[in-house]
C-alpha positions in Angstrom: 2.9 -9.3 35.1 0.0 -6.8 35.1 2.0 -4.4 37.2 4.9 -4.6 34.8 2.6 -4.0 31.8 1.1 -1.0 33.5 4.6 0.4 34.3 5.5 -0.2 30.7 2.6 2.0 29.5 3.7 4.7 31.9 7.1 5.0 30.2 7.7 7.8 27.6 8.7 6.3 24.3 10.0 8.1 21.2 11.8 7.0 18.0 11.2 5.9 14.5 11.5 3.2 11.9 11.5 2.5 8.1 10.7 -0.5 5.9 10.8 -1.8 2.4 7.9 -4.2 2.0 6.2 -6.5 -0.5 3.1 -8.7 -0.6 0.0 -9.8 -2.3 -3.3 -7.9 -3.0 -6.7 -8.6 -4.5 -8.7 -5.9 -6.4 -12.2 -7.2 -7.3 -13.2 -5.9 -10.7 -9.7 -4.5 -11.6 -9.3 -6.9 -14.6 -12.7 -6.2 -15.9 -12.2 -2.4 -15.7 -8.8 -2.6 -17.4 -10.4 -4.7 -20.2 -13.1 -2.1 -20.8 -10.7 0.8 -20.7 -8.3 -0.8 -23.0 -11.1 -2.2 -25.3 -9.6 -5.7 -25.4 -11.6 -8.7 -26.5 -11.3 -10.5 -23.1 -10.0 -10.2 -19.6 -6.4 -9.2 -19.7 -5.6 -11.0 -16.4 -7.0 -11.7 -13.0 -7.5 -9.4 -10.0 -4.4 -10.4 -8.1 -1.4 -8.1 -8.0 1.9 -8.0 -6.2 2.4 -4.9 -4.1 5.8 -3.3 -3.3 6.4 -0.2 -1.2 8.4 1.8 1.2 7.4 3.6 4.4 8.8 5.3 7.5 7.2 6.5 10.7 7.9 8.3 14.0 6.5 7.3 17.3 5.7 9.3 20.5 4.3 7.2 23.3 1.4 5.3 21.9 0.9 7.4 18.8 2.6 6.7 15.5 2.6 9.0 12.4 3.9 7.7 9.1 4.2 8.2 5.4 4.7 5.8 2.5 4.4 5.0 -1.2 3.4 1.7 -2.9 2.9 0.3 -6.3 1.0 -2.7 -7.8 3.5 -4.4 -10.0 2.8 -4.2 -13.7 1.2 -7.1 -15.5 2.1 -7.5 -19.2 -0.2 -9.8 -21.3 -0.9 -10.3 -25.0 -4.4 -9.9 -26.3 -4.2 -12.1 -29.4 -7.5 -11.1 -31.0 -6.8 -7.4 -30.9 -3.1 -7.9 -31.6 -2.1 -5.6 -28.7 0.0 -5.8 -25.5 -1.6 -4.7 -22.2 0.2 -3.4 -19.1 -1.7 -2.5 -16.0 -0.4 -1.0 -12.8 -1.2 1.3 -9.9 0.6 3.6 -7.5 -0.4 5.1 -4.1 1.1 7.7 -1.8 -0.4 8.3 1.7 0.1 9.5 5.2 -1.2 7.5 8.2 -1.7 7.6 11.9 -1.6 4.6 14.2 -2.1 3.8 17.9 -0.2 1.1 19.8 -2.8 -1.2 21.3 -0.4 -3.8 22.7 3.4 -4.0 23.1 6.4 -5.6 24.8 10.0 -4.4 24.6 10.4 -6.1 21.2 6.9 -6.4 19.8 4.0 -4.0 19.1 0.6 -4.3 17.6 -1.2 -1.3 16.2 -4.2 -0.4 14.0 -3.7 2.5 11.5 -5.7 4.7 9.2 -4.2 6.6 6.3 -5.6 8.9 3.6 -3.8 9.2 0.3 -3.8 9.5 -3.5 -4.0 6.6 -6.0 -3.5 6.3 -9.7 -4.5 3.3 -11.8 -3.0 2.9 -15.3 -3.6 0.8 -18.4 -1.2 0.9 -21.3 -2.3 -0.7 -24.6 0.3 -1.1 -27.4 -0.8 -2.4 -30.8 1.4 -4.5 -33.1 2.2 -1.4 -35.1 3.5 0.4 -32.0 0.6 2.7 -31.3 0.4 3.4 -27.5 -2.9 4.2 -25.7 -2.8 5.2 -22.0 -5.8 5.3 -19.7 -5.4 6.6 -16.2 -7.9 6.7 -13.3 -7.0 8.9 -10.4 -8.7 9.1 -7.0 -8.5 9.6 -3.3 -7.8 6.5 -1.2 -7.9 5.3 2.4 -5.9 2.5 3.9 -7.1 0.7 7.0 -4.5 -1.7 8.5 -3.4 -3.8 11.4 0.4 -4.1 11.8 2.6 -6.3 13.9 6.2 -5.0 14.3 9.1 -7.1 15.7 12.7 -6.3 16.7 14.8 -9.2 15.5 17.4 -8.8 18.3 17.2 -7.8 21.9 19.4 -5.0 23.2 21.1 -5.0 26.6 20.4 -1.3 27.2 17.1 -1.0 29.2 16.4 2.5 27.9 16.9 1.7 24.2 15.6 -0.8 21.6 17.2 -0.5 18.2 18.2 -2.7 15.3 16.7 -4.6 12.4 12.9 -5.1 12.3 10.2 -7.1 10.6 6.7 -5.8 10.0 3.6 -7.8 9.0 0.5 -5.9 7.9 -3.0 -6.9 6.8 -5.2 -4.2 5.5 -7.9 -2.9 3.1 -7.6 0.0 0.6 -10.7 1.9 -0.6 -10.5 4.4 -3.4 -13.2 6.8 -4.7 -15.1 5.6 -7.7 -14.9 7.6 -10.9 -15.4 7.2 -14.7 -13.0 10.1 -15.6 -10.2 8.1 -17.3 -7.6 10.4 -18.9 -4.4 10.0 -21.0 -0.9 11.1 -20.1 -2.0 14.7 -19.7 -4.6 15.5 -17.0 -6.0 18.3 -19.2 -7.3 15.8 -21.8 -10.0 14.1 -19.6 -12.0 11.4 -21.3 -15.3 10.6 -19.7 -16.3 7.0 -20.3 -19.1 4.8 -19.0 -16.5 2.7 -17.2 -17.1 3.5 -13.6 -14.7 1.8 -11.2 -13.9 2.2 -7.5 -10.6 0.5 -6.8 -10.6 -1.4 -3.6 -9.0 -4.5 -2.2 -7.4 -6.5 0.6 -3.6 -6.7 0.9 -1.0 -8.4 3.2 2.6 -7.3 3.2 5.9 -8.2 4.9 8.3 -5.4 5.6 12.1 -5.5 6.3 13.8 -2.6 7.8 15.0 -1.1 11.1 14.5 1.5 13.7 15.2 2.7 17.2 13.1 3.7 20.2 14.2 5.4 23.5 12.4 4.6 26.7 12.2 7.1 29.5 
């Protein structure tokens, strides 16, 4: 078995894959920051958010290079005392690089590191229809550990292709800032609300790909 594994690492591998994914994330302090930015009378919600995204990557031997975009799904709540409706969301786009630490013909496990850009948004709408938008932008970094699995086994010894599942656990860290702004970046509003978005996430991806073995 050790000899077979060594031979497997000696093979040249190239190909790519793509996924749609969803999952759960926790952002400590997010609800408190949104409350202060929106000037509500209480916490607008908790720190848990659903995360949705799409990504694709290419692989050459052990190295993987990918790109993706994700969003924290909006939360819409009613602040009864201030008579306003609050929606909060976030978006992220990043590139990343990974390295296959363990693999079989249908499975692989790899850590990854990816820099990107993030934008956190709070929309407050009063009962009279007045909309106030607060946006906090920053640079972000994703650190993750991913397990990819081919659903079906192919009969071609030089090719593995078809539908895939991907399970990822990770942590996202974003630069702290107090420069919230409105819809236009030119109108920056400096506030005492300093927040560095960060949190754990776990996602399940559904997609497909193909890899050629030499």
